[in-house]
C-alpha positions in Angstrom: 31.6 23.1 78.0 32.6 26.0 80.4 35.8 24.8 81.9 37.0 26.3 85.3 40.8 26.8 85.1 43.0 26.9 88.1 46.3 27.4 86.1 48.0 26.4 83.0 49.6 23.2 84.1 46.5 21.8 85.3 44.6 23.0 82.4 47.1 21.5 79.8 46.1 17.9 79.8 42.3 18.9 80.3 42.3 21.1 77.4 44.1 18.5 75.4 41.7 15.7 76.3 38.3 17.7 76.2 38.9 19.5 72.9 38.4 16.4 71.3 34.9 16.0 72.6 33.3 19.5 73.3 33.7 23.2 72.3 35.4 24.6 75.3 35.5 27.8 76.8 38.1 28.5 79.7 37.0 30.3 82.8 39.6 31.6 85.0 38.0 32.3 88.4 40.3 32.1 91.4 39.9 34.7 94.2 41.9 32.4 96.4 45.3 33.2 94.6 47.5 35.4 96.5 49.4 37.7 95.9 47.7 39.7 93.2 51.1 39.2 90.9 50.6 35.4 91.3 47.3 35.7 90.0 48.3 37.8 86.9 51.0 35.4 86.4 48.9 32.2 86.4 46.1 33.8 84.2 48.8 35.1 81.5 50.4 31.5 81.6 47.0 30.1 80.8 46.4 32.4 77.8 49.9 31.7 76.7 49.2 27.9 76.8 46.2 28.2 74.6 47.9 30.1 72.1 51.0 27.8 71.9 48.6 24.8 71.5 47.2 26.6 68.5 43.8 26.4 69.8 41.1 29.1 69.6 39.6 28.5 73.0 38.1 31.6 74.6 39.6 32.4 78.2 37.0 34.3 80.4 38.2 36.1 83.4 36.4 37.1 86.3 37.2 40.0 88.5 39.9 39.0 91.2 37.2 38.8 94.1 39.7 38.1 96.8 37.1 39.3 99.4 34.9 36.3 98.6 37.7 34.0 99.4 38.6 35.7 102.6 35.1 36.0 104.0 34.9 32.1 103.4 38.3 31.4 105.1 37.6 33.6 108.1 38.2 31.6 111.3 39.7 28.8 109.3 43.1 30.1 108.5 44.8 27.4 110.3 42.7 24.5 109.2 45.1 22.0 107.5 45.4 22.2 103.5 42.8 20.0 102.0 40.2 20.2 104.8 37.1 22.4 105.1 38.5 25.6 103.9 39.6 24.0 100.7 36.2 22.3 100.1 34.6 25.8 100.5 37.0 27.2 98.1 36.1 24.6 95.7 32.6 25.5 96.1 33.2 29.1 95.5 34.8 28.5 92.4 32.6 25.9 91.0 29.4 27.9 92.0 30.5 30.8 90.1 31.4 28.4 87.1 27.8 26.8 87.2 26.1 30.2 87.3 28.1 31.3 84.5 27.3 28.3 82.4 23.7 28.7 83.0 23.9 32.4 82.1 25.8 31.6 78.9 23.8 28.7 77.8 26.6 26.0 78.2 25.5 22.3 78.0 28.2 21.3 80.6 30.6 22.6 83.1 33.6 21.0 85.0 36.8 21.9 86.6 40.7 21.4 86.1 41.1 21.0 89.8 40.6 17.1 90.0 43.8 16.8 87.9 46.0 17.6 91.0 46.9 14.7 93.4 46.4 17.3 96.2 42.6 17.7 95.4 39.8 15.6 96.6 38.1 14.5 93.5 35.2 12.9 95.4 34.3 16.2 97.1 34.6 18.1 93.7 32.2 15.6 92.3 29.9 16.0 95.1 29.6 19.6 94.8 29.5 19.6 91.0 26.6 17.2 91.2 24.8 19.5 93.7 25.3 22.5 91.6 24.2 20.8 88.5 20.8 20.2 90.4 20.7 23.8 91.7 21.5 25.5 88.1 20.1 23.1 85.8 23.5 22.8 83.9 25.4 19.1 83.5 28.5 18.8 85.6 30.8 16.6 83.9 32.2 14.6 87.0 35.9 14.1 86.3 39.0 12.9 87.9 41.5 14.1 85.4 44.5 12.6 87.3 43.3 9.1 86.2 44.5 7.3 83.2 47.9 9.0 83.3 46.2 12.5 83.3 48.5 14.1 85.7 51.5 12.4 84.3 50.6 14.0 80.8 50.0 17.4 82.4 53.7 17.2 83.6 54.9 16.4 80.2 52.9 19.3 78.6 54.0 21.7 81.2 57.5 20.6 80.1 56.7 20.9 76.3 55.3 24.4 76.8 57.8 25.6 79.6 55.0 26.2 81.8 55.2 28.2 85.2 54.5 25.5 87.7 53.7 27.0 91.3 54.7 25.2 94.3 51.2 25.7 96.3 47.7 25.8 95.5 47.1 29.6 95.6 46.1 31.1 98.7 48.2 32.5 101.3 47.5 29.7 103.6 48.6 27.1 101.2 51.7 28.9 100.5 52.5 29.3 104.2 51.9 25.6 104.6 54.2 24.9 101.6 56.8 27.0 103.3 56.5 25.2 106.7 56.8 21.8 105.0 59.9 22.8 103.0 61.7 23.9 106.0 61.4 20.5 107.7 
């Protein structure tokens, strides 16, 4: 299985759960993450988590292609968090994952994004199923926050002392968080 990973905290429970059922390869492709040092911090935390869990799960990194994200966000910078800009960001990351899954001969692909209570799991499922048809690789439609998955990710984050960011990743979500925090 090729598992798109957005960050270590979200990946923690997904890895724990899926490792019992699949041979996993993690794929860190998140061109939305801003600034560059935040991107580097998140990928290093993911690698640290895998090592500290004592797992031999490969972590593939893709070039930090921020231009792809900014191209899709252009004109929608002010769209609310969780709206159309975010849905296109889901698609961008899942499309790259599905394409790599096909290229690499993986049987399945999915994403850790669905563990977040702030992410639309139905939209992630819809996009994943479209990409399954397009690329011919099975999508594992998941809502990892269910059955205490999100709660378990919090527990694992504490256990491994993981850096938990307070925004999704893009500069627009960071600005949105700053506005909400100042209220």
